[in-house]
N, C-alpha and C positions, 0 to 999 in steps of 0.2 A: 417555430424553430427553423433557422436558416441552415440549409444543407449544401455542402460543397462536395463536388465530385473529385475524387483523387486524380492527380496528374503528376507526371514525372517532375521532380524538383519542387513539389508543392510546399513541403515543409521547409521554408527558407531558413528559419531560425533553428531547425533541428535536423534530423536525418533526411537527406534528399532521396526519396524512394517512392516507387509506385507500389502502393499498398493494396492488397486484395480485400478492400473494405470500403466503407463509406465514411468520409470525414463529416462529422456532425457539429464540430465546434472548432473554429480557427481564430486564434488570437496571436497575430504576428508580433505585436508589441511586447507581449509577455512570453511568447514562445510556448503557448499552451495549445495542444492539439488533441482532440478526443475522437477516437475511431470506433465505429460499430463493426465488429468482425470477430472471427475466431483467433484467439491469441496465438495459437501454435502456427497458423498459416502466416499471420502478420509478422511474427518473430522470425520465421524462416526467410521471408522476403527481406527483412531488415538485415539479417545475418549475411545473406548472399550479397547484398549491396555494400555492407560494411564488415568485411572479414576480420578486421582488427578490433571491432567493437566500437560503439559510439556513445554508450551511456556511462555516466559517472556513478550513478546510484540507481538501484532498482528496489522498489518496495512491492511485495506480493502478498496478497491475502487470498490464498487459493481456497477451493472448496474443502470443507472439513469432513465431508461425507457423513453428515449427521441426519439427513432426511430419510429416516427409516421407520417412521411411525411412532416415534417417541413423543413425550409431552414435556412442557416446561411451564414456568410461571411467568406471566407478563402482565403487569398492571394489576396484580392481585387475582388474576384469572388463569386457569389452566388452558394452554393453547398447544397445538401441535407444533413440533419443531421442523416439519417438512417445509423446506424453502424452495424447492423446485427440482426438476430432473437433474440439473447440474450438480446438486449436492448429494445425490444418492450414491451409496457405496456400491461398488462393483466387486467387492471382495478385496482382501489384503494385497494380493499380488497385482491385480489390475490397478488398484489405487496407487500402489507404489510405482508401477510402470508409468502411470500418468505424471506423478510427481517428478520422476527422474527425467521424463521427456521435456516438460516445461522448464525445469531447472537447467537442463543441458542447453537449452536455447538462451536462457538468461545469461549463463556463463559466457556463451559465445558473443553476446551483445555487450558485455561489459568491456570497458577500456582496461588496459593492463593493470591499472591501479584501482579499478572500480570495485564497488561493494554491493552486497545484496542483503536486504532485510526480508524475512519471511515470518508472518504471524500464524499462529495456530494453537489449537488445544491438543490434549493428549490423543485425540482421534487421528491426527494427521502429522503432528510435529516430529514424532520419532521416525516416521518414514522420510520426512523432509531431511532430518539430520543425517540419516543413513545415506540418502541420495547425495547430499553435499559431500560426504566423505568419499563415496564411490566416484564422484566426478572430479575430485581433487581440489575443491574449494577449501579455503582455510577458515574454519569457524573461529571467530574472534570473541564473541560473547553469547551467552544464553541469557537474554533479558526477560525478566518476569514482569508482566503488566498486572498489577494487583488492582482489583476493583473493590472499592469500599462498600459498594451497594449492590452485591450480586443478587440474582433471584434466588429464592429459597429452594432447597432440595426437597421435592415433593415426595420422593420415594422413601426418604429417611433411612436409606440403606448404606449411605456413605457420607463423607464430609461434603459440605457445600462447595461447589465449584466456584472459585472466586478469582482465578488467574487465567491469563493466556501467556504463551511463550512467544518471544520474538527472537529468532536466530539471526545473528549478524555475521556475515561471512565475506571474505575477500575473494577475488576471482581465482587466485592461486597462492601458493606458499610464499612466493617472492614479491607479491604485491606490496606496494608502499601506500597503504590506504590513508585517507584523510580522517583525522580525529581531532576535532576542535576542543582539545582538553581544557585549555584555559577558560573558554566560554562556559563549558559544562561545570567546571569547578566554581566559577563565579556565580553561576546560576544556583549552585547548591550551597550557597553561604560560605564559600571559601574552602569547602571540603571536597575531596574526591567524590564524584558521583558514583553511586553504587548501581548494580545491575537489577535493582528492584525499583520499579516506577509505579507510583500510586496515582491513577487517574480514574475518574468516574466514567462510566459508559456515556455515549453521546446523550446530551440532555435535549429537552424539548425544542430549544432554539435551533439546534442542528438538524431537527427532524420535522420542522414545521412545514416544509415544502413536500414532504413525503418520507416514507420509511423504507430503509433497506435492512434486510434481516441480519446482516453481518457488518453493519456500519461501524467504523472505527472513529474515535473522537479526534477532532482536529488537533488537539493539544499533543496527542501521541505522534502524529505525523510531523508536526512542527519540531518536536524534540529530535526526532530521527534526522530530519534535514539539517537542523542546526548543529547536530553533533558530528555528522559524517559527510557533509558536502560544503561547497563554497557557492557564493552568489554567482549566477550565470551557468552553473552546472546543469547537465541534461539528465532528467529523471524519467524512468519508465515504470508504469504500473500496468501489468498485463491483465489484472483482474480488477478493473477500476471501480466497479460497483456504483456507489452514489457520488463518487468524485472527490472524496476527501483529500487524496494525494494531490490532485490537480489544484484544489483550493489552497492547500498548504504551500505548494510550489509558487503559485501566483502571488501569495501574500509575502513569501520569503525570498523573492527574487531568483527563483530557480525556474528553468524551463521544464516542460513536462509533455510526454506522450502517454496518453491513456488508452487502453483497449478494453472494450466491454462487449460481450456477446448478446446481452439482453437490451433491446432497444428501449424498453421502458425505464431501465435503470439509467441509460444514457440521457434520456430526457430529464430525469431528476438531477443527474450530475451537472448538466449544463445549466439548469435553473439555479441550482445551489451556487455554482461558480459565479454566475452573473450577479446574484444577490450579494454574495460574500465580498465582491470587489467594490460594492458601493461603500464609500467612506463612512456613512452613518451606521453601517452594520459591523464594522470592525470591532472585535471584542478586546478592549484595552486590558482586561484582566489576563489574557493569554500572555501578554508581554511580561507581566509581573511573575506569572507562574513559571515561565520558561526561561526568559533571557533578560529580564529587566528592560532597560530603555534602548536596546540595540536593534529594534525592528529594522529590517532592510527590505528593499524591493517593493514597498507599498506605494 
């Protein structure tokens, strides 16, 4: 893995800023930059350098606070859901304080007409929604990601969990956000697209280089980018994980800054990004599922 040291003005295609982190992937041609560091510190530095905001779209998949000794079913086996210290609950108040703090930084980093997408389950999404209202962002949609193949409910004490929520919000009430309505309608067979999207969880091809416990499917991120951004827009993912947002941006002609605190996950993200950009590995069926023949930026 080639490592670049941060320097003032390093990100020529994106925000020019000295980041308190380490740049582990630099692609000037596509404008994709992946950083190893604490997202709150990095976002503080970005906000100080760009007080008016510099990102057109932010996608965030924050900790769900699920790693508290529970179990789930994976591949037909019972496994612990503990993902790491970053996912442990610190109690409702502390969890909400954390959500409000990173969301406040995201709001500051958005351009006046920028938008934010946040994914989560019931463990975190109500806190996120309340924080968005506290901060004055305008919630545009509550999107439901429906999973046709969810793991079974082992306890048999409630309904099987088969959905995640994605909240879509604009920076402020007066924001004139981008929505590519015509593209979404054409993708949906000429009908208005609803706020329920049915996608399977990431399949083997997306995990063959390694697994991330909360990995999102590429098709979900591509849908978000194509719905609410334009080619050349600058995207931030403060919880990059295995790099799905960066891959979607590179494939769809958007620029991306990704931040991840776990160096192991960044190694996986960089490997996935490099492989996804090889022409022989581009999945043609994604075009049919999302946009038909209008792939851009490849």
